[in-house]
N, C-alpha and C positions, 0 to 999 in steps of 0.2 A: 712319432715325433720325438726327436732327441730331448732328453730331460732338461738340458740347459735352456732350450727354446721354450719349453713348457713353463719353466720357472720364470722366464722373462715375461711370458704372457700373463701368468698369474700375478706377478708383481705389478705389471702395467694396469691390469684390471683393478687391483687393490688401490693403486694410486688414483685412478679415475674415480672409484667409489669414494675414497677418502676425501678427495677434492670436492666432490659433489656434496657430501655430508657437511663438510666445513663451510661450504658456500651457503647451504640451507641454514646452518646455525648462525652464521654471520648475518644473513638476511633477517632471520627471525629476531635476533637481538637488536638489530638496527630498527626494525619496525616497532618493537616494544619500547625501546629506549628513546628513539628520535621521532619516528613518524606518528605514533599514537599521541604523545603529548602535543605535537605540532597540530595534529588533526583537531584537537580540542579547541583550537583558536580559529579553525577554518570552517566551522559548521553554521556560520551566518546566524540564522534565527533560532537555532537550537540551544538549549541550556542543558548541561550534563550534570547529573547527580548520581554518581556511581554508588552502587549498593542499595538503591531504592528501586521500586517498581511503580511507575515506569522510570527507567534510568535517564530518560531524556524527555524534554517538553519544550514548548515554545517559550522564547524569552518574553519578558513583560512588554518590552518596547523594541520595535525594529522598523526602520523606514528605508525604502528604496524606491526606484522608479516603478517597480512592478508589484512589490509586496509591502504591505503595512500591517504591523501587529501592534495592537493596543490592548493593554490589560491581559496579555497572554492569549489573545484571540486575533484571528485575521479579520479585519473589517475596515471599511472605507467610509461609507455613508454614516451619518449621525444616527445613533440609536438612543432609545430611552423615552420617547414621547408617545408611544402607542400603548394601547390598553393591554395587549397580550405580548408574551415573550415565548419564543420557540428556540430551543437549542438544537444544533445540528452536530452530531458526533460521528466520528469515523476516522478514516486514514487519509491518504493523499488525495483521494477522489473528493472527499468532503472539503479538505483544505483548498483544493483547486490547483494542484501542481500543474505547471505548464501554461497557465493563463494569468493575465494581469488581474489585479484586485477586482476591478469592476466587471470582469467577465466570469468570475467564479460563480457557480450556480447558487451558492448561498447568498452572495452579494446581489445577484439578479433577483432572488426571491425577496430580499429586502426592498429593492427598488421597484419590484413589479406588483406590489400590493401595499395597502396602508392599514391592514388589520392588526398585524403583529410585527414585532421586531425579531429579525432572524440573526441568531448569534452563531458564529462559526467556531466550533470547538474541535474541528478536525486537525489531526497531527499526522504528517507523513510517517509511515512506518508503524503506526499503532495497529494492534490487533485486539482480540477479545479481552485478554487480561488487562491491557492498558486502558481500553474503553471502560471496563468495569471500574478501574481506579478513578477515571474522570467522573463517572456518575457518582461514585462514593464521596466525592468532594463537593457535590452540588448542595446548596443550601435549601432549606425547606421553602416551598412556594417560589423558588427562584424562576421556574419556567412553567408555563401552562402545558407544554408538550416537549418531548425529547425525540428527535428523529434520528435514527441510526441507519446510515447507509452502509450496509454490510458488503464488504468485498470478499471474494473467494479466498484470498490469502490472509484474511483476518485470523485464521486458525493456526497458521504456521509462520515461522520467522520470514519476514519479507522486508526487513530494513535494507535500505539502499545506501550506496556510496560508502562513506567512512564509518557509519554508525556500527556495523557489525564488528569493527575493530575494537570497540570500546568495552565490550562485555561478552560474556558467554551468552550467545544468542539462542540458546535452546530452552528459554524460559517459558515457551508457550506449551499448551497442553498437547499439542500435536506437532510432529515434524514431518515434512514431506518425505524425508529420508526413511521414515518408518515403512513406506510403501515400496521401497526399492531394494529390499533384500540385503545381501552382503555388500553390494555396491553402496547402498544407502548407509550402512554402518560405517564404512570407510569414509564416506563424505562427511557424516556427522562428526566423526572423530577428528578429521582434519579441520573442520570448521571451528570446533571447540578448542583445539590445541595449537593450531598453526595459523597465527594471524597474518603471516606473510603471504600465505596462499589466498586468503581473503582479499588482500590488497591487490595481488596480481590479477585475480579473477575480476575484481571491480574495474581495474584499469583496462583490461582486455575488453570487458563488456562495454565500457564507456566508449572505447575506440570504435567498436563495432556499431554502436548506436550513432555516434557522431558521423561515421562514414555513411551509414544508410540514410540518416536524416539529411545529410548534405545533398542526397539525390531526390529528396521529397520536394516536389515543386510547390511554389507558392500558390495557395488556394485562390488568391485574388487575380492571378494572371494566367492560370492554366485551366484546362478543362478537367472535369471531375474524374474522367476515366483514368487519366495519367496519375492524378493524385491518389486515387483508390488503389491502383495497381502497385505503385511504389510502397504505399503503406501496407498493403497486403503482404508484399514480400518481407517487409520488416516484421509484420505480425507473426508470420510463420517462423522466422528466426527466433523471435522472443518466446514464442510458444514452446520451442524446443528447450530453451534455457530455463524456463519456469515450469517445465514438466506438466504440460497441459493434460496429457493422458493420465498422469498420476492424480491431478486435481479431480478429474472425472471419477477416479476410483474412490477418492476421499468422500465425495458427495453422494456416493451410492453405498457407503459403508454404514450399516445401522449403529455400530458401536460408536463411531465418530459422531454421527448425527445426534446420538443421544447425549454425547458430551457437549455439543454445541447447544442443544436444548437446555441442558442444566445451567450452562453459563448464561444464556439469554433469560432464563427464568430468574436467576439472581439479579440480573440487570433490571428486568421488568419490576421485580419486587422492590428494589431500591428506589426506582423512579416513582413507583406508587407510594412508597413511604414518605417521599418528600412532597407529596401532593401533586404529582404530575402524571402524565400518561406517556408510555413508550409507544413509538410508531416505528415500524421496520420497513426498510426498502433494500434494494440490492443494486450493486454496480457490476457491470458485465465487462470482462476483460477481453474475450476472444471471439466476438461475432465474426471477425474477418477470417478466422480459422474455421468456425462452424457456427453459422448464424441460426441454425435450427436446434442447437443443443440447449434445451431448457432444463437440463438436469439440476444445475445449481439453483436456478430460480424456483423450480417446483419444490426442491428439498427445503429451501428457506421459507417458502410460502406455507408448506405443510407444518413446519415448526411454529410459525406465527399463528396458524389456525389452532394448533393444539394448545398454545399458550394464551389464546384469545388476545393476541397483539395485532392491532390494525396493520395491514400490509399494503404499501404503495407499490404496485407492480409496474416497473419501468422497462420490462424486457422489450416490449414492442418499440419503445423509443430508440433503443439501441439497434434492434434487429431490422427495423424499417429504414434507418437513416445512416447506417454505418458506412455506406459507400460515398456519402457526401463529404466533400472536402470541408474541413473545419469541424467535423463532428468529433474526431479524435485529434489530440495534439500528439499522442503516441498511442499504441494499441492498448494501453492500460488506463489512459486518462482522457476524459472528455475535453475537447477543445472549445472554442468560442461558440460554435453552433450547438455542439452537444450540451454544453452548460445551459444555453438558452432554452433548448427543448426540455431538458430535465427540470429547470426552474418552472417552466410553464406547467408541466405535468404535476409537479409537487404542489404548486400553488392551487391548482384545480382540485387535487385530492384532499388537501388540507381544508379547503373551503367546504367540501362535502362532509368532512368530519366536524365542521362548524368550529374551526379554530381561527 
């Protein structure tokens, strides 16, 4: 190749690379200067406290057609008249993401019995460190029992939407990228230092979810098979995005499981210190991908046994009903039917524990 042509090719390549880098810088600056401050105003029922752990929590008061928050808790029916009080802690499963107030499983526990008041302290995006901070703020004798619904992603960063834009989201004691070798290191670096990529990924992910959910038929007007098949397709897509196979590696890793046990021991001891009792349960994300995989459930059950924490085993509720329309609102969160069945199971188990 003649040298002048080679020089032109090199110059063109440098121009393209420079343009790309400038575009990335402009996008990153725009996200940090414009979009992140704007996002602080668009988080609805979240309150942001940068520099603290947790850096976000529920606002004290919020009211809409589907979600009502009072005193920093999601609740609808009147509380305070019953002899006993039970707190429910956890992430978006406990909070009841995707269903109206009256259909969340904690609200159905409140209305499904008259022995105790059920208080929903669940916050979407919370994991073990944030849950521990919630327990640390509980007052002495505030609750007779504390029920923690543990999700598989409580160990690693699982904040959705715009929340990852607002802080370095590697504050949990484990990152799913730890199990992905060199690729994981690159992912972690970009998550920590390039907010624009987080925004792009969130936008693409939401578009994919919206597109697939638009094909999910209404459970009241369609047969169960169609509903199950469309949600199963969605579940497989989401499983890839959330590294289902890596999650299995995590819950078969003795080092990691020991870290979980240490954190749960601290939470148990704190709950005991305030004159209450910790009870553990589990939420199951992927039965549509593999409904026979009990690895996560067994791992958590064994930890509870070692720490003498009562364990409410809900695995069969998920595995036996996951094909029914309405059991899931999406592959990660119980829908109206799922919340009803979970509420019935938990009420029954708590009754046996004499609460």
